[in-house]
C-alpha positions in Angstrom: 0.0 0.0 0.0 2.8 2.4 0.9 4.4 1.8 -2.5 1.1 2.7 -4.2 0.8 6.1 -2.5 4.4 7.2 -2.8 4.6 10.3 -4.9 1.4 11.9 -3.8 2.2 15.5 -3.3 -0.9 16.6 -1.5 -3.8 15.1 0.4 -6.1 15.3 -2.7 -3.6 13.2 -4.7 -3.1 10.9 -1.7 -6.9 10.4 -1.4 -7.2 9.6 -5.1 -4.3 7.1 -5.1 -5.9 5.3 -2.1 -9.3 5.4 -3.7 -7.9 4.1 -7.0 -6.1 1.3 -5.2 -9.2 0.0 -3.5 -11.5 0.5 -6.5 -9.1 -1.4 -8.7 -10.0 -4.7 -7.0 -13.7 -3.8 -6.3 -15.1 -6.4 -8.8 -12.9 -9.2 -7.5 -13.7 -8.2 -3.9 -17.5 -8.1 -4.7 -17.3 -11.6 -6.2 -15.4 -13.0 -3.2 -17.6 -11.3 -0.5 -20.8 -12.1 -2.4 -19.9 -15.8 -2.7 -19.1 -15.9 1.1 -22.4 -14.2 1.8 -24.5 -16.5 -0.4 -22.8 -19.6 1.0 -22.8 -18.7 4.7 -24.6 -21.3 6.8 -25.1 -21.3 10.5 -23.8 -24.9 11.1 -22.6 -25.2 14.7 -22.5 -21.4 15.2 -24.9 -19.7 17.6 -27.5 -17.6 16.0 -25.8 -14.5 17.3 -22.4 -15.5 15.9 -24.0 -16.4 12.6 -25.7 -13.0 12.4 -22.5 -11.3 13.3 -20.6 -13.0 10.5 -23.4 -12.1 8.1 -23.3 -8.5 9.2 -19.5 -8.3 8.6 -20.0 -9.6 5.0 -22.9 -7.2 4.3 -20.8 -4.3 5.7 -17.9 -5.3 3.5 -20.2 -5.4 0.5 -21.6 -2.0 1.4 -18.0 -0.6 1.6 -17.6 -1.4 -2.1 -21.0 0.1 -2.9 -23.0 -3.1 -3.1 -25.6 -2.7 -0.4 -28.3 -5.3 0.1 -32.0 -4.9 0.3 -33.4 -5.7 3.7 -35.6 -8.4 2.3 -32.5 -10.1 0.8 -30.7 -10.0 4.1 -33.7 -11.5 6.0 -34.2 -14.2 3.3 -30.5 -15.1 3.2 -30.3 -15.2 7.0 -33.3 -17.5 7.2 -32.0 -19.7 4.4 -28.7 -20.3 6.1 -30.2 -21.3 9.5 -29.4 -24.8 10.8 -32.1 -27.5 10.2 -32.9 -27.6 14.0 -34.5 -24.1 13.4 -36.7 -25.2 10.4 -40.0 -24.4 12.2 -39.1 -20.9 13.0 -37.6 -20.4 9.5 -40.9 -21.4 7.9 -43.0 -19.2 10.3 -40.8 -16.1 9.9 -40.2 -16.6 6.2 -43.9 -15.9 5.5 -43.9 -12.6 7.4 -42.5 -9.3 6.3 -40.6 -8.4 9.4 -37.6 -6.2 9.9 -34.3 -8.1 10.1 -33.8 -7.1 13.8 -37.2 -8.6 14.7 -36.4 -11.8 12.8 -33.0 -12.1 14.5 -34.5 -11.5 18.0 -37.2 -14.2 17.4 -34.7 -16.7 16.1 -32.4 -16.1 19.1 -35.4 -16.6 21.4 -36.2 -19.9 19.6 -32.6 -21.0 20.0 -32.5 -20.2 23.7 -35.9 -22.0 24.2 -34.5 -25.1 22.5 -31.4 -25.0 24.7 -33.5 -24.6 27.8 -35.7 -27.5 26.8 -32.7 -29.7 26.1 -31.2 -28.9 29.5 -34.5 -29.7 31.3 -34.8 -33.0 29.4 -31.2 -33.9 30.3 -31.7 -33.1 33.9 -34.9 -35.1 34.1 -33.1 -38.1 32.6 -31.0 -38.3 35.7 -34.0 -38.3 38.0 -35.0 -41.9 37.6 -37.8 -43.5 39.7 -36.5 -45.7 42.5 -33.4 -43.6 43.1 -34.7 -41.9 46.3 -33.7 -44.4 48.9 -36.3 -47.2 48.7 -36.7 -50.1 46.5 -39.5 -52.5 45.8 -38.4 -56.1 46.0 -40.5 -58.6 44.2 
């Protein structure tokens, strides 16, 4: 980068050299970021981490003047959710809600699933007959 801006004699020239440097790879950067954005899946990530990564990609695309429509962001987010959240994906996919509302509802669904799994796990250890008396036949 330093080699690219050497020779700039004033701030205007420096700004244009920097701008030209970043714009020169704009198409390649768009293709790279767009591919990552379109292929991003939640997998083992938490919903919050998945949304954070998606936000970083959309911010990167906006930096090179490729902003996304909110409906595309919402649709892509729902599309990439893990299969354990299929029900909430179907319910929210039919509604025209802001992305932040969709995100908060999916996080709530994820937390609810985790709570339910913890309760089921705890109840599996509370087996009948383990409280100090046994019935002998």
